[in-house]
C-alpha positions in Angstrom: -17.2 -4.3 -11.9 -15.0 -3.6 -9.2 -12.3 -5.9 -10.7 -12.2 -3.8 -13.9 -12.1 -0.6 -11.8 -8.9 -1.7 -10.0 -7.0 -3.4 -12.7 -3.6 -1.7 -13.1 -4.2 0.7 -10.5 -1.4 1.7 -8.2 -2.4 1.3 -4.6 -0.5 1.8 -1.3 -1.7 0.1 1.8 -0.3 0.9 5.2 -1.0 -2.2 7.3 -0.5 -3.5 10.8 -0.9 -7.0 9.4 -4.0 -8.1 11.0 -5.9 -10.9 9.0 -8.4 -8.4 7.6 -5.8 -6.0 6.3 -3.7 -8.8 4.7 -7.0 -10.0 3.2 -7.3 -6.7 1.6 -4.0 -6.7 0.0 -4.7 -10.3 -1.4 -8.1 -9.2 -2.9 -6.7 -6.1 -4.4 -4.0 -8.4 -6.1 -6.8 -10.7 -7.4 -8.4 -7.7 -9.0 -5.1 -6.9 -10.7 -4.0 -3.9 -8.8 -0.2 -3.1 -8.4 0.1 -3.1 -4.5 2.8 -1.5 -2.3 2.4 -1.9 1.4 4.3 -1.0 4.5 4.4 -1.9 8.2 6.5 -1.0 11.2 7.7 -4.6 11.8 10.1 -5.8 9.2 9.7 -9.4 10.4 5.8 -9.4 9.7 6.4 -7.4 6.5 8.9 -10.0 5.1 6.8 -12.9 6.1 3.6 -11.6 4.4 5.8 -10.5 1.3 7.0 -14.1 1.0 3.4 -15.6 1.4 2.2 -13.3 -1.0 4.9 -14.2 -3.6 4.3 -17.9 -3.0 0.7 -17.3 -3.8 1.7 -15.5 -7.1 0.9 -11.9 -6.0 3.2 -9.3 -6.9 3.5 -7.1 -3.9 6.2 -4.5 -3.0 6.8 -3.3 0.6 9.0 -1.6 3.0 9.0 -0.8 6.7 7.5 2.5 7.7 6.0 4.2 10.7 3.3 6.3 8.7 2.8 8.2 12.1 6.0 9.9 11.5 6.0 12.7 8.9 9.5 12.0 7.9 8.9 8.3 7.3 5.7 9.0 5.3 7.8 11.4 3.0 10.4 8.5 2.4 7.7 6.0 2.0 6.2 8.1 -0.9 9.6 8.7 -2.5 10.0 4.8 -2.4 6.5 4.4 -3.7 7.0 7.0 -6.5 10.1 5.4 -7.6 8.4 1.9 -7.7 5.3 2.9 -9.4 7.0 5.6 -11.8 5.3 8.5 -10.0 1.8 6.9 -10.4 -0.4 6.3 -7.4 -4.3 5.9 -7.6 -5.4 5.0 -4.1 -4.0 5.1 -0.5 -5.5 3.0 2.1 -4.5 3.8 5.5 -5.3 2.3 8.8 -2.8 4.1 10.9 -5.4 6.5 12.5 -6.9 4.0 14.9 -9.7 1.7 13.9 -11.0 4.0 11.1 -10.0 3.0 7.6 -9.2 5.9 5.3 -9.2 5.5 1.6 -7.9 8.4 -0.6 -8.2 8.5 -4.3 -5.1 10.2 -5.7 -4.7 11.6 -9.2 -1.0 12.0 -8.9 2.0 11.7 -6.6 2.6 15.5 -6.9 -0.8 16.5 -5.7 -0.7 13.9 -3.0 2.6 15.0 -1.7 0.9 18.2 -0.4 -0.7 16.2 2.3 2.5 14.7 3.5 
């Protein structure tokens, strides 16, 4: 099942914190994934992190503008540190209304795309 496929996976989600994007984070947590998220707004990010913690979800996050190459590099350095260099999936919303899901085999291989 999908739940078994995501359990213990390390997933990064860049979100603008719309309700549908927040729901994706919550659903992945319910499936047992380790989630790291980012947003440009520190206030929105902190609000969501508190709500997820209150709900019993373990979500890490930081502010980042993923449209900036320098900030993407810094983000993935933080993610690499947080997840001990392991990243399985990247879900990105930053390119307009399209959702991009990238399955990653290692942070080293993924860094070539930054």
